[in-house]
HTML snippet that shows the backbone in 3Dmol.js (N, CA, C, O; Angstrom):
<script src="https://3Dmol.org/build/3Dmol-min.js"></script>
<div id="view" style="width:600px;height:400px;position:relative"></div>
<script>
const pdb = `
ATOM      1  N   MET A   1       0.716  -1.173   0.002  1.00  0.00           N
ATOM      2  CA  MET A   1      -0.081   0.081   0.056  1.00  0.00           C
ATOM      3  C   MET A   1       0.947   1.243   0.042  1.00  0.00           C
ATOM      4  O   MET A   1       1.856   1.252   0.872  1.00  0.00           O
ATOM      5  N   PRO A   2       0.818   2.232  -0.896  1.00  0.00           N
ATOM      6  CA  PRO A   2       1.485   3.269  -0.988  1.00  0.00           C
ATOM      7  C   PRO A   2       1.362   4.440   0.160  1.00  0.00           C
ATOM      8  O   PRO A   2       0.289   4.679   0.713  1.00  0.00           O
ATOM      9  N   ARG A   3       2.317   4.992   0.392  1.00  0.00           N
ATOM     10  CA  ARG A   3       2.116   5.976   1.478  1.00  0.00           C
ATOM     11  C   ARG A   3       1.437   7.276   0.838  1.00  0.00           C
ATOM     12  O   ARG A   3       1.343   7.536  -0.361  1.00  0.00           O
ATOM     13  N   LYS A   4       0.954   8.082   2.004  1.00  0.00           N
ATOM     14  CA  LYS A   4       0.373   9.251   1.484  1.00  0.00           C
ATOM     15  C   LYS A   4       1.421  10.355   1.288  1.00  0.00           C
ATOM     16  O   LYS A   4       2.631  10.310   1.510  1.00  0.00           O
ATOM     17  N   ILE A   5       0.570  11.482   0.762  1.00  0.00           N
ATOM     18  CA  ILE A   5       1.500  12.649   0.376  1.00  0.00           C
ATOM     19  C   ILE A   5       1.891  13.310   1.743  1.00  0.00           C
ATOM     20  O   ILE A   5       2.999  13.810   1.934  1.00  0.00           O
ATOM     21  N   SER A   6       0.902  13.270   2.665  1.00  0.00           N
ATOM     22  CA  SER A   6       0.964  13.928   3.939  1.00  0.00           C
ATOM     23  C   SER A   6       2.199  13.391   4.590  1.00  0.00           C
ATOM     24  O   SER A   6       3.060  14.049   5.174  1.00  0.00           O
ATOM     25  N   GLU A   7       2.154  11.984   4.389  1.00  0.00           N
ATOM     26  CA  GLU A   7       3.504  11.261   5.254  1.00  0.00           C
ATOM     27  C   GLU A   7       4.949  11.593   4.669  1.00  0.00           C
ATOM     28  O   GLU A   7       6.001  11.450   5.292  1.00  0.00           O
ATOM     29  N   LEU A   8       4.821  12.054   3.382  1.00  0.00           N
ATOM     30  CA  LEU A   8       6.162  12.422   2.770  1.00  0.00           C
ATOM     31  C   LEU A   8       6.409  14.109   3.260  1.00  0.00           C
ATOM     32  O   LEU A   8       7.571  14.457   3.470  1.00  0.00           O
ATOM     33  N   ILE A   9       5.515  14.914   3.395  1.00  0.00           N
ATOM     34  CA  ILE A   9       5.779  16.095   3.930  1.00  0.00           C
ATOM     35  C   ILE A   9       6.192  15.979   5.259  1.00  0.00           C
ATOM     36  O   ILE A   9       7.169  16.648   5.596  1.00  0.00           O
ATOM     37  N   LYS A  10       5.566  15.164   6.192  1.00  0.00           N
ATOM     38  CA  LYS A  10       6.173  14.860   7.515  1.00  0.00           C
ATOM     39  C   LYS A  10       7.571  14.495   7.558  1.00  0.00           C
ATOM     40  O   LYS A  10       8.256  14.779   8.541  1.00  0.00           O
ATOM     41  N   ASP A  11       8.103  13.800   6.421  1.00  0.00           N
ATOM     42  CA  ASP A  11       9.523  13.281   6.369  1.00  0.00           C
ATOM     43  C   ASP A  11      10.364  14.511   6.241  1.00  0.00           C
ATOM     44  O   ASP A  11      11.325  14.851   6.931  1.00  0.00           O
ATOM     45  N   TYR A  12       9.744  15.184   5.095  1.00  0.00           N
ATOM     46  CA  TYR A  12      10.758  16.526   4.648  1.00  0.00           C
ATOM     47  C   TYR A  12      10.814  17.294   5.897  1.00  0.00           C
ATOM     48  O   TYR A  12      11.944  17.458   6.357  1.00  0.00           O
ATOM     49  N   ILE A  13       9.733  17.847   6.600  1.00  0.00           N
ATOM     50  CA  ILE A  13       9.851  18.555   7.765  1.00  0.00           C
ATOM     51  C   ILE A  13      10.814  17.924   8.593  1.00  0.00           C
ATOM     52  O   ILE A  13      11.823  18.559   8.898  1.00  0.00           O
ATOM     53  N   LYS A  14      10.612  16.531   9.084  1.00  0.00           N
ATOM     54  CA  LYS A  14      11.396  16.018  10.084  1.00  0.00           C
ATOM     55  C   LYS A  14      12.982  16.220   9.859  1.00  0.00           C
ATOM     56  O   LYS A  14      13.802  16.377  10.765  1.00  0.00           O
ATOM     57  N   ALA A  15      13.253  16.185   8.483  1.00  0.00           N
ATOM     58  CA  ALA A  15      14.762  16.314   7.880  1.00  0.00           C
ATOM     59  C   ALA A  15      15.329  17.846   7.948  1.00  0.00           C
ATOM     60  O   ALA A  15      16.459  18.181   7.593  1.00  0.00           O
ATOM     61  N   GLY A  16      14.276  18.743   8.495  1.00  0.00           N
ATOM     62  CA  GLY A  16      14.474  20.047   8.457  1.00  0.00           C
ATOM     63  C   GLY A  16      14.275  20.913   7.316  1.00  0.00           C
ATOM     64  O   GLY A  16      14.861  21.979   7.128  1.00  0.00           O
ATOM     65  N   ALA A  17      13.493  20.433   6.640  1.00  0.00           N
ATOM     66  CA  ALA A  17      13.225  21.429   5.293  1.00  0.00           C
ATOM     67  C   ALA A  17      11.807  22.175   5.679  1.00  0.00           C
ATOM     68  O   ALA A  17      10.967  21.797   6.496  1.00  0.00           O
ATOM     69  N   THR A  18      11.797  23.170   4.969  1.00  0.00           N
ATOM     70  CA  THR A  18      10.587  24.178   4.980  1.00  0.00           C
ATOM     71  C   THR A  18       9.613  23.809   3.853  1.00  0.00           C
ATOM     72  O   THR A  18      10.042  23.482   2.747  1.00  0.00           O
ATOM     73  N   VAL A  19       8.468  23.854   4.097  1.00  0.00           N
ATOM     74  CA  VAL A  19       7.363  23.487   3.345  1.00  0.00           C
ATOM     75  C   VAL A  19       6.399  24.587   3.082  1.00  0.00           C
ATOM     76  O   VAL A  19       5.652  24.962   3.986  1.00  0.00           O
ATOM     77  N   ASP A  20       6.366  25.182   1.784  1.00  0.00           N
ATOM     78  CA  ASP A  20       5.725  26.333   1.682  1.00  0.00           C
ATOM     79  C   ASP A  20       4.595  25.961   0.751  1.00  0.00           C
ATOM     80  O   ASP A  20       4.813  25.649  -0.420  1.00  0.00           O
ATOM     81  N   GLU A  21       3.356  25.997   1.293  1.00  0.00           N
ATOM     82  CA  GLU A  21       2.193  25.585   0.607  1.00  0.00           C
ATOM     83  C   GLU A  21       1.554  26.838  -0.100  1.00  0.00           C
ATOM     84  O   GLU A  21       0.950  26.713  -1.165  1.00  0.00           O
ATOM     85  N   SER A  22       1.712  28.075   0.542  1.00  0.00           N
ATOM     86  CA  SER A  22       1.125  29.137   0.005  1.00  0.00           C
ATOM     87  C   SER A  22       1.210  29.706  -1.391  1.00  0.00           C
ATOM     88  O   SER A  22       0.365  30.267  -2.088  1.00  0.00           O
ATOM     89  N   SER A  23       2.575  29.374  -1.610  1.00  0.00           N
ATOM     90  CA  SER A  23       3.240  30.221  -2.899  1.00  0.00           C
ATOM     91  C   SER A  23       3.075  29.193  -4.204  1.00  0.00           C
ATOM     92  O   SER A  23       3.220  29.586  -5.362  1.00  0.00           O
ATOM     93  N   GLY A  24       2.782  27.959  -3.881  1.00  0.00           N
ATOM     94  CA  GLY A  24       2.460  26.936  -5.041  1.00  0.00           C
ATOM     95  C   GLY A  24       1.251  27.132  -5.593  1.00  0.00           C
ATOM     96  O   GLY A  24       0.412  27.880  -5.091  1.00  0.00           O
ATOM     97  N   LYS A  25       1.075  26.463  -6.683  1.00  0.00           N
ATOM     98  CA  LYS A  25       0.029  26.691  -7.525  1.00  0.00           C
ATOM     99  C   LYS A  25      -0.933  25.281  -7.468  1.00  0.00           C
ATOM    100  O   LYS A  25      -0.501  24.225  -7.929  1.00  0.00           O
ATOM    101  N   GLY A  26      -2.130  25.375  -6.919  1.00  0.00           N
ATOM    102  CA  GLY A  26      -2.914  24.194  -6.799  1.00  0.00           C
ATOM    103  C   GLY A  26      -2.565  23.313  -5.495  1.00  0.00           C
ATOM    104  O   GLY A  26      -2.679  23.757  -4.353  1.00  0.00           O
ATOM    105  N   SER A  27      -2.174  22.151  -5.770  1.00  0.00           N
ATOM    106  CA  SER A  27      -1.854  21.141  -4.854  1.00  0.00           C
ATOM    107  C   SER A  27      -0.247  21.039  -4.670  1.00  0.00           C
ATOM    108  O   SER A  27       0.245  20.124  -4.010  1.00  0.00           O
ATOM    109  N   HIS A  28       0.484  21.966  -5.250  1.00  0.00           N
ATOM    110  CA  HIS A  28       1.901  22.077  -5.269  1.00  0.00           C
ATOM    111  C   HIS A  28       2.606  22.662  -4.238  1.00  0.00           C
ATOM    112  O   HIS A  28       2.253  23.800  -3.928  1.00  0.00           O
ATOM    113  N   ARG A  29       3.684  22.065  -3.525  1.00  0.00           N
ATOM    114  CA  ARG A  29       4.294  22.689  -2.564  1.00  0.00           C
ATOM    115  C   ARG A  29       5.843  23.010  -2.809  1.00  0.00           C
ATOM    116  O   ARG A  29       6.492  22.201  -3.471  1.00  0.00           O
ATOM    117  N   LYS A  30       6.404  24.048  -2.350  1.00  0.00           N
ATOM    118  CA  LYS A  30       7.888  24.156  -2.557  1.00  0.00           C
ATOM    119  C   LYS A  30       8.565  23.685  -1.317  1.00  0.00           C
ATOM    120  O   LYS A  30       8.162  23.950  -0.184  1.00  0.00           O
ATOM    121  N   ILE A  31       9.552  23.017  -1.580  1.00  0.00           N
ATOM    122  CA  ILE A  31      10.339  22.417  -0.243  1.00  0.00           C
ATOM    123  C   ILE A  31      11.717  22.907  -0.399  1.00  0.00           C
ATOM    124  O   ILE A  31      12.365  22.708  -1.427  1.00  0.00           O
ATOM    125  N   LYS A  32      12.220  23.631   0.753  1.00  0.00           N
ATOM    126  CA  LYS A  32      13.540  24.111   0.703  1.00  0.00           C
ATOM    127  C   LYS A  32      14.328  23.572   1.952  1.00  0.00           C
ATOM    128  O   LYS A  32      13.802  23.291   3.029  1.00  0.00           O
ATOM    129  N   HIS A  33      15.545  23.478   1.678  1.00  0.00           N
ATOM    130  CA  HIS A  33      16.372  23.051   2.744  1.00  0.00           C
ATOM    131  C   HIS A  33      17.900  23.829   2.471  1.00  0.00           C
ATOM    132  O   HIS A  33      18.413  24.059   1.376  1.00  0.00           O
ATOM    133  N   PRO A  34      18.477  24.172   3.918  1.00  0.00           N
ATOM    134  CA  PRO A  34      19.720  24.996   3.515  1.00  0.00           C
ATOM    135  C   PRO A  34      20.947  24.276   3.052  1.00  0.00           C
ATOM    136  O   PRO A  34      21.936  24.845   2.590  1.00  0.00           O
ATOM    137  N   ASN A  35      20.797  22.812   3.229  1.00  0.00           N
ATOM    138  CA  ASN A  35      21.963  22.102   2.623  1.00  0.00           C
ATOM    139  C   ASN A  35      21.613  21.399   1.307  1.00  0.00           C
ATOM    140  O   ASN A  35      22.360  20.576   0.777  1.00  0.00           O
ATOM    141  N   TYR A  36      20.376  21.794   0.796  1.00  0.00           N
ATOM    142  CA  TYR A  36      19.920  21.140  -0.669  1.00  0.00           C
ATOM    143  C   TYR A  36      20.263  22.107  -1.496  1.00  0.00           C
ATOM    144  O   TYR A  36      19.875  23.246  -1.235  1.00  0.00           O
ATOM    145  N   PRO A  37      21.030  21.875  -2.619  1.00  0.00           N
ATOM    146  CA  PRO A  37      21.188  23.016  -3.726  1.00  0.00           C
ATOM    147  C   PRO A  37      19.978  23.637  -4.408  1.00  0.00           C
ATOM    148  O   PRO A  37      20.064  24.810  -4.773  1.00  0.00           O
ATOM    149  N   SER A  38      18.894  22.973  -4.605  1.00  0.00           N
ATOM    150  CA  SER A  38      17.880  23.501  -5.247  1.00  0.00           C
ATOM    151  C   SER A  38      16.635  23.299  -4.505  1.00  0.00           C
ATOM    152  O   SER A  38      16.620  22.483  -3.583  1.00  0.00           O
ATOM    153  N   MET A  39      15.518  24.010  -4.840  1.00  0.00           N
ATOM    154  CA  MET A  39      14.294  23.890  -4.496  1.00  0.00           C
ATOM    155  C   MET A  39      13.313  22.602  -5.162  1.00  0.00           C
ATOM    156  O   MET A  39      13.296  22.337  -6.364  1.00  0.00           O
ATOM    157  N   MET A  40      12.578  21.935  -4.198  1.00  0.00           N
ATOM    158  CA  MET A  40      11.789  20.744  -4.635  1.00  0.00           C
ATOM    159  C   MET A  40      10.599  21.178  -4.728  1.00  0.00           C
ATOM    160  O   MET A  40      10.239  22.125  -4.029  1.00  0.00           O
ATOM    161  N   ILE A  41       9.765  20.574  -5.605  1.00  0.00           N
ATOM    162  CA  ILE A  41       8.363  20.823  -5.794  1.00  0.00           C
ATOM    163  C   ILE A  41       7.709  19.447  -5.610  1.00  0.00           C
ATOM    164  O   ILE A  41       8.060  18.490  -6.301  1.00  0.00           O
ATOM    165  N   LEU A  42       6.664  19.349  -4.584  1.00  0.00           N
ATOM    166  CA  LEU A  42       5.814  18.094  -4.308  1.00  0.00           C
ATOM    167  C   LEU A  42       4.515  18.435  -4.837  1.00  0.00           C
ATOM    168  O   LEU A  42       4.075  19.573  -4.675  1.00  0.00           O
ATOM    169  N   SER A  43       3.831  17.511  -5.485  1.00  0.00           N
ATOM    170  CA  SER A  43       2.619  17.785  -6.151  1.00  0.00           C
ATOM    171  C   SER A  43       1.661  16.687  -5.319  1.00  0.00           C
ATOM    172  O   SER A  43       2.144  15.798  -4.619  1.00  0.00           O
ATOM    173  N   GLY A  44       0.323  16.881  -5.497  1.00  0.00           N
ATOM    174  CA  GLY A  44      -0.647  16.113  -4.984  1.00  0.00           C
ATOM    175  C   GLY A  44      -1.397  16.591  -3.744  1.00  0.00           C
ATOM    176  O   GLY A  44      -0.868  17.357  -2.939  1.00  0.00           O
ATOM    177  N   LYS A  45      -2.429  16.205  -3.627  1.00  0.00           N
ATOM    178  CA  LYS A  45      -3.291  16.720  -2.234  1.00  0.00           C
ATOM    179  C   LYS A  45      -2.947  15.634  -1.257  1.00  0.00           C
ATOM    180  O   LYS A  45      -2.742  14.471  -1.603  1.00  0.00           O
ATOM    181  N   ALA A  46      -2.886  16.128   0.146  1.00  0.00           N
ATOM    182  CA  ALA A  46      -2.150  15.543   1.317  1.00  0.00           C
ATOM    183  C   ALA A  46      -2.924  13.887   1.473  1.00  0.00           C
ATOM    184  O   ALA A  46      -2.282  12.903   1.839  1.00  0.00           O
ATOM    185  N   GLY A  47      -4.062  13.861   1.195  1.00  0.00           N
ATOM    186  CA  GLY A  47      -4.451  12.380   1.102  1.00  0.00           C
ATOM    187  C   GLY A  47      -4.455  11.509   0.134  1.00  0.00           C
ATOM    188  O   GLY A  47      -5.008  10.411   0.205  1.00  0.00           O
ATOM    189  N   ALA A  48      -3.697  12.040  -1.057  1.00  0.00           N
ATOM    190  CA  ALA A  48      -3.452  11.211  -2.198  1.00  0.00           C
ATOM    191  C   ALA A  48      -2.284  10.230  -1.830  1.00  0.00           C
ATOM    192  O   ALA A  48      -1.416  10.415  -0.978  1.00  0.00           O
ATOM    193  N   ASP A  49      -2.446   9.171  -2.637  1.00  0.00           N
ATOM    194  CA  ASP A  49      -1.183   8.127  -2.627  1.00  0.00           C
ATOM    195  C   ASP A  49       0.086   9.023  -3.335  1.00  0.00           C
ATOM    196  O   ASP A  49       0.049   9.918  -4.179  1.00  0.00           O
ATOM    197  N   ALA A  50       1.037   8.488  -2.733  1.00  0.00           N
ATOM    198  CA  ALA A  50       2.440   9.054  -3.217  1.00  0.00           C
ATOM    199  C   ALA A  50       2.696   8.062  -4.360  1.00  0.00           C
ATOM    200  O   ALA A  50       2.349   6.881  -4.367  1.00  0.00           O
ATOM    201  N   LYS A  51       3.362   8.724  -5.332  1.00  0.00           N
ATOM    202  CA  LYS A  51       3.823   8.021  -6.778  1.00  0.00           C
ATOM    203  C   LYS A  51       5.295   7.542  -6.260  1.00  0.00           C
ATOM    204  O   LYS A  51       5.969   8.027  -5.351  1.00  0.00           O
ATOM    205  N   LYS A  52       5.561   6.534  -7.044  1.00  0.00           N
ATOM    206  CA  LYS A  52       7.138   5.959  -6.804  1.00  0.00           C
ATOM    207  C   LYS A  52       8.040   7.131  -7.151  1.00  0.00           C
ATOM    208  O   LYS A  52       8.984   7.227  -6.368  1.00  0.00           O
ATOM    209  N   TYR A  53       8.010   7.993  -8.054  1.00  0.00           N
ATOM    210  CA  TYR A  53       9.002   8.981  -8.133  1.00  0.00           C
ATOM    211  C   TYR A  53       9.079  10.042  -7.026  1.00  0.00           C
ATOM    212  O   TYR A  53      10.115  10.616  -6.691  1.00  0.00           O
ATOM    213  N   GLN A  54       7.933  10.224  -6.530  1.00  0.00           N
ATOM    214  CA  GLN A  54       7.991  11.027  -5.084  1.00  0.00           C
ATOM    215  C   GLN A  54       8.711  10.346  -4.133  1.00  0.00           C
ATOM    216  O   GLN A  54       9.690  10.872  -3.603  1.00  0.00           O
ATOM    217  N   GLU A  55       8.334   9.214  -3.848  1.00  0.00           N
ATOM    218  CA  GLU A  55       9.129   8.409  -2.843  1.00  0.00           C
ATOM    219  C   GLU A  55      10.775   8.430  -3.218  1.00  0.00           C
ATOM    220  O   GLU A  55      11.680   8.735  -2.441  1.00  0.00           O
ATOM    221  N   ARG A  56      10.900   8.049  -4.533  1.00  0.00           N
ATOM    222  CA  ARG A  56      12.486   8.183  -4.815  1.00  0.00           C
ATOM    223  C   ARG A  56      13.008   9.514  -4.616  1.00  0.00           C
ATOM    224  O   ARG A  56      14.157   9.631  -4.188  1.00  0.00           O
ATOM    225  N   ASP A  57      12.254  10.609  -4.892  1.00  0.00           N
ATOM    226  CA  ASP A  57      12.717  11.980  -4.768  1.00  0.00           C
ATOM    227  C   ASP A  57      13.066  12.335  -3.260  1.00  0.00           C
ATOM    228  O   ASP A  57      14.099  12.922  -2.941  1.00  0.00           O
ATOM    229  N   LEU A  58      12.108  11.922  -2.386  1.00  0.00           N
ATOM    230  CA  LEU A  58      12.459  12.183  -0.802  1.00  0.00           C
ATOM    231  C   LEU A  58      13.701  11.077  -0.398  1.00  0.00           C
ATOM    232  O   LEU A  58      14.506  11.375   0.484  1.00  0.00           O
ATOM    233  N   LYS A  59      13.764  10.068  -0.961  1.00  0.00           N
ATOM    234  CA  LYS A  59      14.993   9.230  -0.618  1.00  0.00           C
ATOM    235  C   LYS A  59      16.392   9.848  -1.199  1.00  0.00           C
ATOM    236  O   LYS A  59      17.437   9.665  -0.575  1.00  0.00           O
ATOM    237  N   ASN A  60      16.368  10.480  -2.239  1.00  0.00           N
ATOM    238  CA  ASN A  60      17.533  11.197  -2.741  1.00  0.00           C
ATOM    239  C   ASN A  60      17.746  12.337  -1.917  1.00  0.00           C
ATOM    240  O   ASN A  60      18.858  12.485  -1.410  1.00  0.00           O
ATOM    241  N   PHE A  61      16.836  13.168  -1.711  1.00  0.00           N
ATOM    242  CA  PHE A  61      16.717  14.313  -0.834  1.00  0.00           C
ATOM    243  C   PHE A  61      17.399  14.049   0.572  1.00  0.00           C
ATOM    244  O   PHE A  61      18.219  14.884   0.954  1.00  0.00           O
ATOM    245  N   LEU A  62      17.173  13.147   1.227  1.00  0.00           N
ATOM    246  CA  LEU A  62      17.366  12.776   2.570  1.00  0.00           C
ATOM    247  C   LEU A  62      18.961  12.271   2.554  1.00  0.00           C
ATOM    248  O   LEU A  62      19.774  12.567   3.429  1.00  0.00           O
ATOM    249  N   THR A  63      19.251  11.415   1.335  1.00  0.00           N
ATOM    250  CA  THR A  63      20.491  11.027   1.248  1.00  0.00           C
ATOM    251  C   THR A  63      21.636  12.270   1.068  1.00  0.00           C
ATOM    252  O   THR A  63      22.630  12.356   1.790  1.00  0.00           O
ATOM    253  N   GLN A  64      21.327  13.167   0.025  1.00  0.00           N
ATOM    254  CA  GLN A  64      21.952  14.483   0.102  1.00  0.00           C
ATOM    255  C   GLN A  64      21.988  15.210   1.183  1.00  0.00           C
ATOM    256  O   GLN A  64      23.041  15.807   1.410  1.00  0.00           O
ATOM    257  N   ILE A  65      21.030  15.328   1.983  1.00  0.00           N
ATOM    258  CA  ILE A  65      21.186  16.084   3.471  1.00  0.00           C
ATOM    259  C   ILE A  65      21.977  15.477   4.389  1.00  0.00           C
ATOM    260  O   ILE A  65      22.595  16.126   5.233  1.00  0.00           O
ATOM    261  N   GLU A  66      22.029  14.070   4.294  1.00  0.00           N
ATOM    262  CA  GLU A  66      23.086  13.451   5.162  1.00  0.00           C
ATOM    263  C   GLU A  66      24.324  13.482   4.780  1.00  0.00           C
ATOM    264  O   GLU A  66      25.207  13.570   5.633  1.00  0.00           O
ATOM    265  N   ASN A  67      24.567  13.430   3.708  1.00  0.00           N
ATOM    266  CA  ASN A  67      25.864  13.771   3.151  1.00  0.00           C
ATOM    267  C   ASN A  67      26.411  15.153   3.268  1.00  0.00           C
ATOM    268  O   ASN A  67      27.634  15.298   3.266  1.00  0.00           O
ATOM    269  N   ALA A  68      25.705  16.069   3.359  1.00  0.00           N
ATOM    270  CA  ALA A  68      26.005  17.568   3.402  1.00  0.00           C
ATOM    271  C   ALA A  68      26.634  17.965   4.944  1.00  0.00           C
ATOM    272  O   ALA A  68      27.442  18.847   5.234  1.00  0.00           O
ATOM    273  N   ASP A  69      25.921  16.932   5.850  1.00  0.00           N
ATOM    274  CA  ASP A  69      26.063  17.392   7.208  1.00  0.00           C
ATOM    275  C   ASP A  69      27.675  17.124   7.875  1.00  0.00           C
ATOM    276  O   ASP A  69      27.932  17.471   9.027  1.00  0.00           O
TER     277      ASP A  69
END
`;
const viewer = $3Dmol.createViewer("view");
viewer.addModel(pdb, "pdb");
viewer.setStyle({}, {cartoon: {color: "spectrum"}});
viewer.zoomTo();
viewer.render();
</script>
């Protein structure tokens, strides 16, 4: 069973990222972290199932954050 978008958001916040839902368009969110070179965009409503590429993007994000510390 796939995880929900809200669970991915919690993981980003737990890693120290800021999630800006107000400046995105529709159900898109901008995710920023001081140790991550670029801004990420996460799409989908909070209750929707996460796509495989979104899970992969989160994993890559967390790996880069760990390596930057």
